[in-house]
C-alpha positions in Angstrom: 3.1 -27.9 -6.1 5.3 -28.0 -9.2 6.2 -31.7 -8.4 2.5 -32.6 -8.2 1.8 -30.8 -11.5 4.7 -32.6 -13.3 3.8 -35.9 -11.9 2.3 -39.0 -13.5 -1.1 -38.7 -11.9 -0.5 -40.7 -8.7 1.0 -37.7 -6.7 -0.7 -36.1 -3.8 0.3 -32.9 -2.0 -0.8 -30.8 0.9 -0.5 -27.1 1.3 -2.2 -23.9 2.3 -5.3 -23.3 0.2 -3.9 -19.9 -0.8 -0.8 -21.5 -2.2 -2.7 -24.2 -4.0 -5.0 -21.6 -5.6 -1.9 -20.0 -7.2 -1.3 -23.2 -9.1 -4.8 -24.0 -10.3 -4.3 -22.1 -13.6 -1.2 -24.3 -14.2 -3.3 -27.5 -13.9 -3.3 -28.3 -10.2 -6.6 -29.7 -9.0 -7.7 -28.9 -5.5 -9.8 -31.7 -4.0 -10.7 -29.8 -0.9 -9.7 -28.9 2.6 -8.6 -31.5 5.2 -11.2 -32.6 7.8 -11.5 -30.0 10.6 -9.8 -32.2 13.1 -6.7 -32.3 10.9 -6.8 -28.6 9.8 -4.3 -26.0 10.9 -5.9 -22.5 10.9 -3.9 -19.3 11.0 -5.5 -16.1 12.4 -4.5 -12.8 11.0 -4.9 -9.4 12.5 -4.3 -5.9 11.1 -3.7 -2.6 12.8 -2.5 0.8 12.0 0.9 1.4 13.6 1.5 4.3 15.9 3.3 7.0 13.9 2.4 5.5 10.5 3.4 7.9 7.7 0.0 7.6 6.0 -2.3 6.4 8.8 -5.5 7.4 7.1 -4.7 5.4 4.0 -3.9 2.4 6.2 -7.3 2.9 7.9 -9.0 3.0 4.5 -7.4 -0.3 3.6 -8.6 -1.9 6.8 -12.1 -0.5 6.2 -12.1 -1.9 2.7 -11.0 -5.4 3.6 -13.8 -5.5 6.3 -16.5 -4.9 3.7 -18.5 -7.7 2.2 -16.5 -7.2 -1.1 -13.2 -7.3 0.8 -14.2 -10.5 2.6 -15.3 -12.1 -0.7 -11.9 -11.3 -2.2 -10.2 -13.1 0.7 -12.5 -16.1 0.3 -12.0 -16.3 -3.4 -8.2 -16.6 -2.7 -8.7 -19.4 -0.2 -8.8 -17.4 3.1 -11.8 -18.1 5.3 
């Protein structure tokens, strides 16, 4: 991303949307996602581990990220 930012205007780069968003404040312009046929999607799952030292706090986090506000936070960071 740094190479693209320092370029002369003819550079193009590809990366995870979450990574690109980190550089927008530094002048990087995101054009948009690749077409669906060329996309690579990563699925994430979360669970509370057996024997977790603070299992209830972990459950609270999981409940929070499942709320509309939590989902909106992920979307704003580039995670669908």
